[in-house]
DOTI-175841 format. One record per residue (C-alpha): residue number from 1; residue in three letters; x, y, z. Coordinates in pm, 1 decimal, always signed. Example, Ala and Ser with C-alpha at 12.3 -4.5 7.8 and 13.67 -1.06 7.14 Angstrom:
<nodes>
1;ALA;+1230.0;-450.0;+780.0
2;SER;+1367.0;-106.0;+714.0
</nodes>
This chain:
<nodes>
1;UNK;-27.3;-1029.5;-1698.2
2;UNK;-111.0;-839.1;-1382.1
3;UNK;+47.7;-511.0;-1282.6
4;UNK;+188.0;-449.3;-935.3
5;UNK;+94.7;-112.2;-785.4
6;UNK;+226.3;+31.2;-460.3
7;UNK;+0.4;+283.5;-286.0
8;UNK;+128.1;+491.0;+3.9
9;UNK;+27.2;+776.5;+229.3
10;UNK;+342.6;+989.1;+270.3
11;UNK;+429.7;+1321.3;+429.0
12;UNK;+623.3;+1583.6;+231.4
13;UNK;+944.1;+1447.2;+382.9
14;UNK;+859.6;+1092.6;+271.6
15;UNK;+748.0;+950.4;+607.2
16;UNK;+491.6;+672.1;+581.0
17;UNK;+494.3;+551.1;+941.5
18;UNK;+167.0;+514.4;+1136.0
19;UNK;-61.9;+728.5;+919.5
20;UNK;-382.1;+581.4;+1060.4
21;UNK;-328.3;+616.6;+1433.8
22;UNK;-131.3;+302.8;+1514.0
23;UNK;-16.3;+318.5;+1878.8
24;UNK;+344.0;+363.2;+1983.2
25;UNK;+466.4;+607.5;+1718.2
26;UNK;+566.9;+971.0;+1761.1
27;UNK;+341.3;+1106.2;+1485.4
28;UNK;+65.3;+847.5;+1475.3
29;UNK;-258.7;+941.3;+1299.9
30;UNK;-129.8;+1224.2;+1081.1
31;UNK;-369.6;+1141.2;+794.2
32;UNK;-692.1;+1214.1;+983.4
33;UNK;-683.4;+1593.8;+949.0
34;UNK;-670.1;+1561.9;+568.9
35;UNK;-886.5;+1259.1;+490.2
36;UNK;-1212.0;+1363.8;+326.4
37;UNK;-1469.8;+1232.7;+79.0
38;UNK;-1251.2;+1325.5;-218.9
39;UNK;-955.4;+1120.4;-92.5
40;UNK;-1193.0;+845.5;+15.0
41;UNK;-1332.7;+827.2;-340.8
42;UNK;-980.0;+793.9;-482.5
43;UNK;-892.6;+515.8;-237.5
44;UNK;-1219.2;+332.9;-315.1
45;UNK;-1160.4;+351.7;-691.2
46;UNK;-802.1;+232.7;-644.0
47;UNK;-912.8;-61.0;-428.3
48;UNK;-1201.2;-160.5;-655.4
49;UNK;-960.6;-166.0;-950.9
50;UNK;-733.9;-422.8;-785.3
51;UNK;-786.0;-796.1;-763.3
52;UNK;-511.6;-897.4;-520.1
53;UNK;-394.4;-724.2;-201.5
54;UNK;-31.7;-784.6;-97.5
55;UNK;+51.5;-696.3;+262.0
56;UNK;+332.5;-730.9;+510.7
57;UNK;+253.6;-878.5;+851.0
58;UNK;+213.9;-549.8;+1039.6
59;UNK;-15.7;-396.5;+778.6
60;UNK;-206.4;-724.5;+756.3
61;UNK;-264.4;-721.4;+1132.4
62;UNK;-387.4;-361.4;+1113.5
63;UNK;-620.3;-436.6;+820.0
64;UNK;-744.2;-762.7;+971.0
65;UNK;-813.3;-581.7;+1296.4
66;UNK;-1029.0;-320.6;+1121.1
67;UNK;-1188.6;-430.7;+793.4
68;UNK;-1381.9;-747.1;+889.7
69;UNK;-1589.4;-535.5;+1132.0
70;UNK;-1675.0;-268.2;+873.6
71;UNK;-1953.7;-240.9;+619.7
72;UNK;-1975.4;-75.0;+282.4
73;UNK;-1825.7;-110.6;-61.4
74;UNK;-1461.5;-72.3;+46.4
75;UNK;-1498.9;-322.3;+331.2
76;UNK;-1674.9;-570.3;+104.9
77;UNK;-1394.1;-547.2;-150.5
78;UNK;-1109.4;-579.6;+100.6
79;UNK;-1274.9;-859.4;+295.2
80;UNK;-1352.6;-1073.8;-8.1
81;UNK;-1058.9;-1006.5;-241.2
82;UNK;-757.5;-1234.0;-266.1
83;UNK;-498.0;-1140.4;-5.8
84;UNK;-131.8;-1239.4;+11.3
85;UNK;+54.3;-1179.2;+336.6
86;UNK;+433.9;-1184.9;+360.1
87;UNK;+527.4;-1324.1;+700.7
88;UNK;+771.7;-1565.3;+854.9
89;UNK;+584.9;-1560.7;+1187.5
90;UNK;+219.3;-1614.5;+1088.6
91;UNK;+121.2;-1975.5;+1032.2
92;UNK;-205.0;-1895.2;+857.7
93;UNK;-509.2;-1670.8;+857.6
94;UNK;-879.4;-1718.7;+912.4
95;UNK;-953.8;-1401.9;+709.7
96;UNK;-1139.9;-1494.1;+393.2
97;UNK;-929.7;-1563.5;+82.4
98;UNK;-593.5;-1503.6;+256.4
99;UNK;-267.7;-1689.1;+191.0
100;UNK;+45.5;-1644.4;+402.8
101;UNK;+374.5;-1650.1;+212.0
102;UNK;+659.9;-1745.8;+443.6
103;UNK;+939.0;-1794.3;+187.9
104;UNK;+1032.1;-1687.8;-165.2
105;UNK;+807.3;-1383.1;-167.3
106;UNK;+961.1;-1265.1;-493.4
107;UNK;+883.6;-1596.7;-664.8
108;UNK;+528.7;-1604.4;-532.4
109;UNK;+462.2;-1248.4;-650.2
110;UNK;+617.0;-1319.5;-990.9
111;UNK;+379.4;-1614.8;-1029.4
112;UNK;+74.1;-1403.7;-938.4
113;UNK;+190.8;-1126.5;-1174.2
114;UNK;+204.2;-1377.7;-1459.2
115;UNK;-166.3;-1454.0;-1417.8
116;UNK;-428.0;-1269.4;-1617.2
117;UNK;-634.5;-1028.8;-1413.8
118;UNK;-656.0;-694.2;-1244.9
119;UNK;-360.9;-547.5;-1051.1
120;UNK;-194.5;-651.8;-730.0
121;UNK;-205.7;-363.4;-481.7
122;UNK;+48.4;-315.9;-202.8
123;UNK;-91.4;-85.7;+65.6
124;UNK;+155.0;+38.4;+327.6
125;UNK;+376.8;-261.8;+396.3
126;UNK;+708.5;-81.2;+370.5
127;UNK;+937.0;-385.7;+372.3
128;UNK;+727.0;-565.1;+110.4
129;UNK;+709.1;-254.3;-108.7
130;UNK;+1084.8;-205.0;-85.0
131;UNK;+1151.0;-571.9;-165.1
132;UNK;+927.4;-556.9;-472.1
133;UNK;+1095.8;-234.4;-589.3
134;UNK;+1439.2;-393.6;-545.0
135;UNK;+1323.6;-700.1;-741.7
136;UNK;+1201.3;-481.7;-1029.0
137;UNK;+844.5;-611.1;-998.4
138;UNK;+666.2;-277.3;-944.5
139;UNK;+483.8;-120.9;-1239.1
140;UNK;+332.9;+184.3;-1070.5
141;UNK;+360.0;+386.5;-749.4
142;UNK;+57.5;+581.0;-625.3
143;UNK;+155.2;+838.2;-364.9
144;UNK;-89.9;+1037.6;-161.2
145;UNK;+136.9;+1319.8;-45.4
146;UNK;+9.6;+1502.3;+264.2
147;UNK;+95.2;+1869.9;+317.3
148;UNK;+298.1;+1833.9;+633.7
149;UNK;+654.1;+1758.6;+739.8
150;UNK;+685.7;+1506.4;+1021.3
151;UNK;+1061.9;+1530.8;+1066.5
152;UNK;+1104.5;+1173.0;+1183.3
153;UNK;+972.6;+826.6;+1119.3
154;UNK;+1016.6;+548.2;+867.3
155;UNK;+1038.3;+673.6;+513.5
156;UNK;+894.1;+503.9;+208.8
157;UNK;+1200.9;+514.6;-15.6
158;UNK;+1512.4;+337.4;+108.4
159;UNK;+1858.2;+490.0;+103.1
160;UNK;+2014.7;+359.4;-214.8
161;UNK;+2325.5;+407.9;-422.5
162;UNK;+2133.2;+392.9;-749.8
163;UNK;+1875.5;+639.2;-873.7
164;UNK;+1520.3;+522.8;-935.1
165;UNK;+1388.4;+698.9;-1244.9
166;UNK;+1010.0;+725.3;-1266.6
167;UNK;+766.6;+876.4;-1515.9
168;UNK;+480.7;+1090.1;-1387.3
169;UNK;+150.2;+943.8;-1504.6
170;UNK;-78.5;+1190.0;-1328.1
171;UNK;-93.0;+1449.3;-1052.7
172;UNK;-397.4;+1598.6;-885.2
173;UNK;-425.8;+1832.6;-587.6
174;UNK;-725.0;+1778.2;-360.2
175;UNK;-900.9;+2057.1;-169.9
176;UNK;-727.0;+1951.4;+152.8
177;UNK;-385.8;+2000.4;-8.9
178;UNK;-317.0;+1628.6;-47.3
179;UNK;-151.0;+1563.1;-383.1
180;UNK;-229.8;+1239.4;-563.6
181;UNK;+70.3;+1136.0;-770.3
182;UNK;+91.3;+832.6;-992.8
183;UNK;+429.6;+726.2;-1129.1
184;UNK;+522.0;+450.5;-1373.1
185;UNK;+847.4;+266.2;-1314.8
186;UNK;+1098.4;+245.6;-1599.1
</nodes>
């Protein structure tokens, strides 16, 4: 059975919006001042350890706009790995090994989780991550917490009436001040 892992860049105040420089956001590109070889090595190891990439439409469009043009180990992995895209507006994708899921996302992810193999990784994709958390399908959350407060923007965790207990698996502070936190869901 596969595990489902969410990985997110977040600010200290939980904002995950536009970390990579996506246009049209107040704080776009806030990751760049902190991204170094050490964080890059973590992200590469995380990506190489996964077998399936699960993305929402917006994150898919960002990834598809960037990764097919890149070279290197990370690009090779992302471009060739199995990709699932949650979207009710996309009809398909020409990106290698990509399947668009337009209905019953929870059922489709449950079926993939039941397969043998390496983990499913959700990168960004706030609505997909939240839906999988609400469905109880998430096994682990990997946060890369950046040492800054943005004050506004979409936050990773939704407002909820119920608590979400987690167990800390590991924590590591990088030289840039980014803290890598891995949590197991209960």
